[in-house]
N, C-alpha and C positions, 0 to 999 in steps of 0.2 A: 813752398818749394823754391830753392834758389837754383835757377838754371845754370849749367856750366858745361859747355862743350868746346874743347880746345883742339881736339883731333878725333880720329876715327877709332883709336885703340886703347885709350886710358880706361881704367877700371870703371865699368858701367854700374850705376846705382839706380837709375830710373829710366824707364822706356815706355813708349806707347807701342803696343803690338796690335796690328790690325785684327779684324775678325772676319771669318767666313760664314758666320751664322746668318741665316735668311739672305743668302747671297743672290737669290733670284733665279729665274729660268736661264737656260742657255741663250745667249744673245743671238740675234740674226747676224749673219756674216757682215752685212753692210753697216752694222752698228758697232763693230769692234774698233777699239782704239789703237790696235797694233797688229802687225802681220802674223805674229805667232798665234794669237788668240783666234784670228780669222782662219788660219790654217787648221786648227783643231776643231773649230765649229764645222768647217766644210768636210773634215774627215770623220766626223761623228765621235771624236775623242776628247771633246771639251770636258774639263774636270767636273766631277760631281761634288755637290756641297758637303756631303758626309765625309768624303775622302779629304777634302781641304780642311774641314774642321779638325779632323784627327791630326793632320800635319801641323796645323798651328798650335794645337794642344801640346804636341811633342816639344815644340819650341818653348812654349810657356813653362813647361816642366824643367827644361834645362836652365832657363833664366831664373826660376825660383830656386833651383839647386844652388845657384851662385848668389843667392840673396839679393837679387835685383827686384826692385819694386816695379810691377808690371801693371800698366793702365791699358784698358781696352776701350775702343769707341762704343758709344751707345748704339745698340743695334737698330738700324732702320730697315723696315720690312722690304724684302726683295730688292736689295741694293748692295752692290759690290763695295765692300769696305776693307779689302785685304791690304792694300798698299798704303800704309800709314805714312811712308816716307814722302809720298808725292805732295801731300797737302800742307805740310809745314816742315820747318827744320830749325835747329838751334845752332847759333854761332856765338861763342862766349856766353853771355848771360841774356841774350836776346832771342826771341822766337819770331821767325819770319813766316807769315801766313802766305802760302803760295797762291799765285794766280793760275789756277789749273783749268783744264777743259771745262767749259760752262756746264756740261752735262753732269759734272762730278761735284758741283758746289755743295750739295747736301752733306758730303763727307766732312766738310769743315765743321758743320753744326754738331756733328756727333762727338767731337772732342772739345767742344766749347766748355764743358764742365771743368776741364783741366786748366784751360787758359784763363778762366774767370778768377782763379786764385792768384794770378800773377799780377805784378805791378804793371799798370798801363804803359809806363815808359819802356817796358821790356818787350812789348808786343808791337810788331811792325807789319803793316800791310803796305805792300809796294804799290805804286801807281798802276793803274789798269793796263797801261801799255807795256809793263814789265811782265813778260811771261817767264815763269820759272817753276820747276818741280825739284823736290829735295833729292831725287836720285842723281841730279846733275851737280849737286853742291857738296864739296868735301872739305871741311876745315882740316888743315894739317899743320898745326903749330903756327909758324910765322906766315904760312900760306893759306889761301883758299883756292882750291882747284874747282873749276866750273866747266862742265860740258855745255856746248852751245852749238847753234847752227846759224850762220849769218848770210847764207845764200839768198839771192833776190827771190828765189822760189820758196822761201820759208813757209809762206801761207799754204803752199801746195802739200806740205807734209804734215799729216796728223801726228807723225812720229817726232816732229821738231817741237820740243817742249820748253826750251830756255833760249831767250833771244838776247841780242846785244844790249838792249835797254836794261834788262835785268842785271847783266854783268856790270854795267856802269853804275847801277843803283847800289849794288853790293860793294863795289869799290868805294863809293861815297859814304856808305854806312860804316865801313871798317877801314879808314884811311891808313891805319897802322899796319895793316896786313898787305902782303904781296898777293894780289889776285891774278891767277894764271888761268886763262881760258883755253879750251881745246875744241877744235872743230870736229864734230862727230859725223860719221857716215850714216845717212838716213835712207830708208826705203819703206814705202807704204805696203809693199807686196812680198818682199823676200826677207824673212826673219834672220837669215844667215848673212845678210848684207845691211843689217840695221842695228845700230847701237842706240837703243831707245833713250838711255841715259848714260852718263859717264860711268856709273857703277855697273853697267852691262859690259864694259870692256876694260875696266881698270878699278883696282882698289888697293890702297895701302894697308899693310898688316904689320903687326909687331911694332918695332921701333924704327926700322929702316928697310923694310921689304915691301914688295908689291906683286900683285897679279895683273897681267896685262894681255890684251889682244891687239896686235898691230893693226889689223884691218879695220878695227873700230874707229880709227883716227883718219880723218880726211887728209891731214897735212903731216907728212912723214917727219918733218923736223920737230913737230910738237910731240909725237910719239918718242922720238929720239931724245928730246929734252927730259922726259920721264926716265928713260933708260939711264941717261947720264946722271940724273938727280939721285936715283936709288942705287945705281951701280948694277951692271949686267949680272953679276954673281948673286945679287939679292932679288932678282926678278924672276917670277915664274910665268913663262909665256904660254898662253893657252891657244889651242887650235880653233878653227872656225866652228867645228862641231861642239867643242867645249864652251865656246862663247854662247852658241845657240842654246846649250843646256844650262847656261847661267853660272859657269864656274867662278867668275869673278864676283858674283853677288852673294858671297858668304857674309858673316857678321861677327865682329870681334866683341867679346865680353871684356877682354883685357888685352894687354900686350902679348900674353902667352896662351890665351884660351880663345878658340874660334869655334863657332857653330857652322857646320858645313853639311851639305847634302850627302847622304850615305853612298850614293853612286859615283861620287867624284873621286874615283880610286886613285888616279895619277896625282891629282892635287893633294888629296889627304895624305898620301904616302910622303910626298915632298914636305908638306907642313910638319909631319911628325919627325922627319929626318932633320928639320931645322929647329926642332925643340918645342914646337907648339903642342898643346893639348887640344885634340880635335874632338868635339862633341858632335857625333853624327846623328842626323835626323832624316826622316823621309820627307821630301819636299818636291818630288818630281811632278805631282799633279798641279801644284800652284805654279810651277815653272812654265806650264803650258800657256800662261797668260803673260809671258815675257817679263816676269819679275820673280825674285827669289827672297833670300833671307834679309838682305839689306833693305830691299824695297818694302818689306812688310813690317819693319821696325823703325821707330823714330826716337833716338836717344834724347833724353831731357837732361840727365845729370851724369857726368863722368868725373872721377876724382882728378 
């Protein structure tokens, strides 16, 4: 396999889709990695494995409909392996293995069978001090957009996943790219005030459009840069509740085909008005873990 990812929307050919099989018991509230999961644990509404398996199967069917090669992680008993985007990401022809939360290290082993077939020079493991997850990293042609948090209280936030050391490391790896970082709003307790990753408050779509939530950005000028970059007329602004429901976390199969959650009525209507084909799937149970379609897919090859 020859890895190739230049942006978020070129025609998808191969992807890793996470798995909800043998997802394990409902975690204790104190063991949750994000405030939305904790909220659902405490409310008794944490998603059931059977429901999440159905949702992920629906996505697999759409991907297969568009002739996309779908890889799945090897199933680890009683282990959450839904969010494939967190553990690795591809830029150009290189795969970067993320330094994720230590409790999740075994997720990396479950996709080792895919990486073993790749040329060693194309596999990159960043230094230990570089914290990064794929939900914060978006190749966009000449640019790489990266969500980060650089506050002195970084270590206080379990929701801060990508640090400045990782931003600098990616700049060094891809000197020909313009690396643009964005400070994200973090909260360990309030999911409506927490942008866990960049794709929880922003995502480019098509050739020149984007979905965005202003309050996900700590620095207004950085949000404004994106508005100016895409053009206000090309941006779909989502509300706080829509961000909470993960409206920016859809997934592009191509520049004109998007997989979206079936309850995203306002967004899906706008997408169709703009000429996109929208493949609707049920994904509201998985969304309870503060991740959606982009989080659970990791593209390997786009045309």
